[in-house]
VOGU-3710 file (C-alpha; in Angstrom, 3 decimals, decimal comma):
1> xxxxxxxxxx> -78,357/73,468/24,224  -76,231/70,407/23,418  -77,226/67,454/25,669  -73,559/66,891/26,609  -73,240/70,481/27,798  -76,478/70,155/29,745  -75,145/67,042/31,467  -71,878/68,814/32,292  -73,803/71,678/33,884  -75,920/69,293/35,970
11> xxxxxxxxxx> -72,826/67,387/37,091  -71,190/70,640/38,171  -74,112/71,193/40,558  -73,342/67,796/42,086  -69,542/68,011/42,155  -69,229/71,646/43,220  -72,438/72,574/45,043  -72,997/69,114/46,550  -76,601/68,886/45,353  -78,197/65,480/44,792
21> xxxxxxxxxx> -78,687/64,448/41,194  -82,391/63,733/41,717  -82,903/67,415/42,558  -80,524/68,791/39,938  -81,726/67,046/36,786  -85,351/68,316/36,622  -84,305/71,955/37,039  -81,443/71,556/34,578  -83,711/70,133/31,896  -86,230/72,942/32,310
31> xxxxxxxxxx> -83,600/75,657/32,226  -81,755/74,168/29,274  -84,917/73,383/27,276  -83,630/70,020/26,062  -86,592/67,879/27,075  -86,394/66,055/23,748  -83,015/64,671/24,845  -84,038/64,098/28,468  -83,157/60,399/28,283  -79,633/61,072/27,029
41> xxxxxxxxxx> -78,971/63,753/29,646  -80,077/61,397/32,421  -78,013/58,551/31,014  -74,901/60,727/30,866  -75,330/62,126/34,385  -76,096/58,824/36,070  -73,439/57,013/34,073  -70,695/59,519/34,899  -71,512/59,404/38,616  -71,730/55,612/38,599
51> xxxxxxxxxx> -68,258/55,290/37,115  -66,622/58,578/38,074  -63,628/57,123/40,027  -62,693/55,231/36,863  -63,453/58,097/34,504  -61,510/60,622/36,586  -58,507/58,317/36,704  -58,523/57,994/32,915  -58,882/61,747/32,408  -55,998/62,356/34,836
61> xxxxxxxxxx> -53,808/60,104/32,703  -54,710/61,965/29,518  -54,509/65,592/30,628  -51,142/67,281/30,287  -51,928/69,387/33,373  -54,930/69,643/35,721  -57,732/72,009/34,827  -58,360/75,052/37,008  -61,086/74,909/39,645  -63,245/77,369/37,730
71> xxxxxxxxxx> -63,252/74,957/34,774  -64,976/72,104/36,599  -67,679/72,181/33,915  -65,042/71,444/31,266  -63,697/68,560/33,351  -67,241/67,213/33,643  -67,626/67,489/29,879  -64,485/65,388/29,510  -65,976/62,802/31,895  -69,121/62,794/29,763
81> xxxxxxxxxx> -67,049/62,152/26,643  -64,989/59,366/28,217  -68,142/57,711/29,586  -69,699/57,645/26,116  -66,608/56,093/24,535  -66,275/53,415/27,205  -69,875/52,484/27,947  -72,331/53,659/25,276  -72,981/52,401/21,775  -72,830/55,813/20,163
91> xxxxxxxxxx> -70,599/56,048/17,081  -67,165/57,277/18,109  -67,078/60,138/15,624  -70,443/61,387/16,937  -69,201/61,241/20,528  -66,077/63,238/19,732  -67,807/65,793/17,523  -70,764/66,437/19,847  -68,639/66,578/23,007  -66,198/69,006/21,395
101> xxxxxxxxxx> -69,096/71,161/20,172  -70,552/71,250/23,698  -67,602/73,358/24,898  -69,045/76,303/22,991  -72,389/75,882/24,777  -70,496/76,114/28,067  -69,080/79,418/26,931  -65,565/77,970/26,736  -64,677/77,483/23,072  -60,968/77,475/24,017
111> xxxxxxxxxx> -61,491/73,939/25,401  -62,484/72,384/22,077  -58,965/71,532/20,955  -58,057/70,037/24,334  -61,250/67,931/24,507  -60,700/66,674/20,963  -57,113/65,699/21,782  -58,051/63,876/25,017  -60,862/61,849/23,437  -58,833/60,884/20,378
121> xxxxxxxxxx> -55,905/59,844/22,585  -58,298/57,641/24,558  -59,454/55,970/21,336  -55,832/55,292/20,405  -54,554/54,201/23,842  -57,694/52,633/25,310  -56,347/49,105/25,808  -53,140/50,327/27,435  -55,035/52,570/29,825  -57,495/49,834/30,816
131> xxxxxxxxxx> -54,607/47,471/31,513  -52,834/50,035/33,694  -56,113/50,781/35,488  -56,154/47,256/36,914  -53,444/48,356/39,354  -55,628/51,138/40,769  -58,385/49,621/42,915  -60,520/52,753/43,161  -60,574/53,118/39,381  -61,063/49,398/38,809
141> xxxxxxxxxx> -64,040/49,118/41,191  -65,362/52,637/40,589  -65,663/53,172/44,346  -63,941/55,714/46,609  -61,208/54,280/48,820  -62,915/54,937/52,174  -66,019/53,044/51,070  -63,988/50,136/49,704  -62,230/49,878/53,054  -65,515/49,798/54,985
151> xxxxxxxxxx> -67,101/47,237/52,664  -64,107/44,917/52,908  -64,093/45,236/56,688  -67,847/44,734/57,050  -68,391/42,045/54,403  -65,075/40,252/53,740  -66,782/37,441/51,815  -69,295/39,624/49,985  -67,687/43,003/49,237  -66,963/42,155/45,604
161> xxxxxxxxxx> -70,595/41,142/45,086  -71,694/44,437/46,649  -69,338/46,408/44,387  -70,640/44,643/41,300  -74,265/45,255/42,299  -73,586/48,933/43,053  -72,306/49,433/39,514  -75,380/47,907/37,867  -78,420/49,768/36,637  -81,288/49,313/39,111
171> xxxxxxxxxx> -84,502/47,538/38,128  -87,786/49,399/38,061  -90,141/47,837/40,602  -93,787/48,615/41,183  -96,105/48,054/44,144  -99,632/47,065/43,169  -102,382/48,651/45,269  -104,358/45,611/46,399  -107,254/47,809/47,495  -107,916/48,294/43,783
181> xxxxxxxxxx> -106,731/45,109/42,072  -104,619/41,979/42,541  -101,052/41,674/41,322  -101,823/38,982/38,725  -104,561/41,153/37,272  -102,156/44,062/36,907  -99,580/41,817/35,239  -102,203/40,989/32,626  -102,834/44,706/32,114  -99,102/45,269/31,580
191> xxxxxxxxxx> -98,956/42,414/29,074  -101,875/43,858/27,106  -99,993/47,166/26,955  -96,808/45,531/25,691  -94,880/45,955/28,953  -92,978/42,847/30,019  -92,800/42,213/33,763  -92,657/39,502/36,426  -93,635/39,114/40,056  -91,032/39,720/42,752
201> xxxxxxxxxx> -90,276/36,622/44,873  -90,754/38,085/48,371  -92,680/41,358/48,055  -96,245/40,104/47,672  -97,442/43,269/45,902  -94,257/43,670/43,868  -93,794/43,669/40,102  -90,423/44,065/38,359  -90,356/45,492/34,844  -87,992/44,158/32,197
211> xxxxxxxxxx> -87,213/47,737/31,160  -87,855/51,069/32,907  -90,938/52,951/31,765  -91,919/56,586/32,261  -94,475/56,544/35,081  -96,897/58,570/32,982  -97,034/55,605/30,574  -97,803/53,021/33,268  -101,379/51,744/33,054  -103,360/52,825/36,090
221> xxxxxxxxxx> -100,621/54,967/37,644  -102,656/58,176/37,664  -105,605/56,219/39,098  -103,510/54,957/42,013  -103,320/51,317/40,954  -99,508/51,187/41,271  -96,580/53,049/42,774  -92,845/52,858/42,137  -91,027/51,188/45,046  -88,136/48,725/45,272
231> xxxxxxxxxx> -89,037/45,212/46,397  -86,887/45,437/49,542  -88,629/48,617/50,667  -91,977/46,869/50,202  -91,101/44,364/52,947  -91,322/46,935/55,758  -95,097/47,456/55,873  -95,772/43,737/56,205  -93,330/43,381/59,113  -95,317/45,924/61,135
241> xxxxxxxxxx> -98,203/43,447/61,505  -100,674/46,275/60,941  -104,175/45,614/62,289  -107,424/47,567/62,342  -107,682/50,255/64,998  -103,941/50,750/65,539  -102,294/54,145/66,021  -99,134/54,284/63,892  -96,192/56,660/63,570  -94,186/56,761/60,360
251> xxxxxxxxxx> -91,010/58,615/61,325  -88,796/60,216/58,647  -91,624/59,351/56,290  -90,724/61,117/53,023  -91,210/60,431/50,170  -94,066/58,342/51,539  -93,778/54,966/49,827  -93,967/53,020/53,086  -96,657/55,383/54,428  -98,875/54,598/51,471
261> xxxxxxxxxx> -98,142/50,867/51,598  -99,249/50,666/55,260  -102,514/52,415/54,385  -103,065/50,161/51,368  -102,677/47,075/53,560  -104,954/48,356/56,333  -107,475/51,124/55,677  -109,184/50,779/59,086  -106,396/52,233/61,215  -107,221/54,575/64,071
271> xxxxxxxxxx> -104,739/56,981/62,450  -101,353/57,113/60,773  -99,125/60,076/61,624  -96,320/60,739/59,111  -93,534/63,075/60,225  -90,678/64,537/58,211  -88,373/67,497/58,829  -88,426/68,724/55,209  -91,570/70,573/54,122  -90,926/70,035/50,410
281> xxxxxxxxxx> -90,483/66,297/50,951  -93,621/66,252/53,089  -95,450/67,782/50,143  -94,379/64,772/48,066  -96,089/62,509/50,612  -99,243/64,585/50,314  -99,165/64,320/46,512  -98,622/60,557/46,612  -101,453/60,038/49,086  -103,770/62,208/47,007
291> xxxxxxxxxx> -103,028/60,146/43,880  -103,742/56,948/45,839  -106,830/58,384/47,589  -105,309/57,657/51,022  -105,266/59,762/54,161  -102,737/60,370/56,962  -101,918/63,188/59,362  -98,772/64,902/58,075  -96,460/66,848/60,384  -93,370/68,857/59,455
301> xxxxxxxxxx> -91,152/68,517/62,516  -87,849/67,255/63,884  -88,643/63,663/64,808  -85,851/63,701/67,406  -87,646/66,451/69,346  -91,078/64,973/70,245  -91,759/67,815/72,647  -92,303/70,046/69,596  -94,912/67,879/67,862  -96,137/64,901/69,949
311> xxxxxxxxxx> -99,559/65,160/71,647  -98,766/62,594/74,360  -100,781/59,706/72,890  -98,707/56,498/72,741  -98,318/54,637/69,447  -99,010/50,949/68,782  -96,443/50,809/65,994  -93,508/53,019/65,033  -91,787/52,730/61,672  -88,394/54,430/61,834
321> xxxxxxxxxx> -86,910/54,668/58,356  -83,753/56,164/59,816  -81,468/58,683/58,095  -78,463/56,690/56,911  -75,511/56,525/54,519  -77,717/54,991/51,784  -74,852/52,628/50,937  -77,420/49,962/50,047  -78,968/51,993/47,219  -75,871/53,268/45,399
331> xxxxxxxxxx> -77,004/51,603/42,178  -80,126/53,784/42,351  -78,324/56,930/43,585  -74,746/56,777/42,245  -74,056/60,351/43,384  -73,639/58,831/46,869  -70,153/57,785/45,766  -69,288/61,440/45,319  -71,359/63,175/47,989  -70,869/60,871/50,959
341> xxxxxxxxxx> -67,739/61,060/53,168  -66,308/58,727/55,798  -66,931/61,251/58,573  -70,622/61,371/57,611  -71,087/57,849/58,984  -70,218/58,862/62,536  -72,621/61,807/62,392  -75,390/59,606/61,017  -74,871/56,997/63,739  -75,159/59,724/66,380
351> xxxxxxxxxx> -78,349/61,026/64,762  -79,859/57,537/64,588  -79,093/57,003/68,275  -80,709/60,315/69,179  -83,855/59,511/67,191  -84,169/56,002/68,629  -83,880/57,304/72,176  -86,409/60,047/71,470  -89,025/57,756/69,913  -88,855/54,774/72,264
361> xxxxxxxxxx> -90,847/56,505/75,062  -93,630/57,191/72,523  -94,330/53,446/72,082  -96,978/51,543/74,061  -96,106/48,463/76,100  -96,167/45,436/73,791  -95,901/47,881/70,912  -93,453/47,378/68,030  -90,767/49,660/66,596  -89,414/48,644/63,197
371> xxxxxxxxxx> -85,976/50,117/62,516  -85,102/50,322/58,817  -82,121/51,643/56,872  -80,974/51,399/53,261  -77,402/50,934/54,497  -75,056/47,937/54,459  -72,759/49,251/57,201  -73,027/47,347/60,529  -72,355/50,445/62,639  -75,606/51,926/61,337
381> xxxxxxxxxx> -77,461/48,642/61,583  -76,802/45,672/63,852  -74,251/47,519/65,999  -76,638/50,442/66,414  -79,505/48,189/67,531  -77,269/46,009/69,737  -76,165/49,127/71,588  -79,780/50,290/71,932  -80,881/46,938/73,402  -78,073/47,043/75,942
391> xxxxxxxxxx> -79,188/50,481/77,114  -82,946/49,779/77,290  -84,065/46,949/79,550  -87,639/47,168/78,280  -86,606/46,564/74,651  -86,408/43,046/73,208  -85,691/41,889/69,688  -88,503/40,315/67,733  -86,457/38,024/65,503  -87,324/38,267/61,822
401> xxxxxxxxxx> -87,651/34,812/60,257  -87,679/35,241/56,493  -86,516/33,522/53,286  -84,829/36,726/52,107  -81,600/38,367/53,239  -79,468/37,002/56,059  -79,709/36,966/59,816  -77,045/39,102/61,505  -76,294/39,574/65,204  -79,469/41,631/65,548
411> xxxxxxxxxx> -81,982/42,059/62,733  -81,800/40,997/59,113  -79,698/42,361/56,245  -80,267/42,350/52,499  -77,173/43,111/50,439  -77,483/45,039/47,153  -78,428/42,808/44,259  -79,658/39,855/46,327  -82,774/38,665/44,474  -82,292/41,906/42,515
421> xxxxxxxxxx> -83,320/43,981/45,550  -81,733/47,094/47,013  -79,611/46,800/50,154  -81,787/47,148/53,283  -81,557/46,409/56,998  -84,513/45,621/59,290  -84,740/45,169/63,053  -88,005/44,625/64,935  -88,110/45,700/68,597  -90,932/45,103/71,092
431> xx> -91,462/47,021/74,334  -92,145/44,699/77,233
//
């Protein structure tokens, strides 16, 4: 099947069914049998979702009348075509011809003439359309209006920087397993294999590649020498001050990057318990730990209902990687722009509050809870923790002094793109 048609089908799963792109693409590639063009399909899907507010605006200007709901796949094919003409260095005639031909693969040959007309009109009127687009902020920034409003309100001096970072391709970062080798030694291995990379400034096990590489081609990946993890996410394990003999809870643990990092830093723990509500995601933790030859107790349970899974033994450390809007990792998951809604934020804040209140009694006196999100919205971050501190007299903030990010009212915030890291929030709480 034509790679453009395959991308249109995958995008329909996102736009119509609301499935995440990371789940859709693997199944789509298998079903469509286009593994030889896997890279192009991924590029088209991620690119369309990264820029869809702009692409949809352009298509709306070029269509004589809106397409019917049942033809969402054709609309997605148009978005694929427009994305190629605006952002990729594929010859224009190849873009038009291949995108038009893809309509037949969708079982809708009637759309070929319309697709050809739209794409050729774009080639003719491109400059005019781009000039007119400057008056439409959603199209210009490629962000939905509700998110623009929140970013401006939350970060009046930084929202444009956040927007720009969100629209960039994310770097590929690795975490070197120091139980097996040092970071400098692994950099030498990469160099010998023709892979250019550099150390990350704040994540002491971090390596950033110049260009993404298939993990199966990474030296030592199968042997557990490295894992893929953004530099900001690598900061969490160090902030836990993990020592030998401690009993640790990793809440909402999937896919297990932070779980594994804790175990790599300290292999003499009493035990690490990793809990997640999704069995399939828990299986990913198990697979990652097996590759790294690490061990933890895995539980599939609702973390907000300890009575269903907790054995009554208090924890020395709790890592709560809380469910959130993921507005700090849009560059890595551009489908967030399409799938997330303003009303989701309120529901997520309520869920975070419920989880915090449920886990706090499970922490020993003088124990530490590290609250982490990949969000940039204060209501999920500093406002959430400020409210928690006001309601719990035995909770005190352990201020995070660091050369990265910025201190906020409570905790520390990294904005997307700062030192080329994802957007993350951290707050350290101690029970007195």
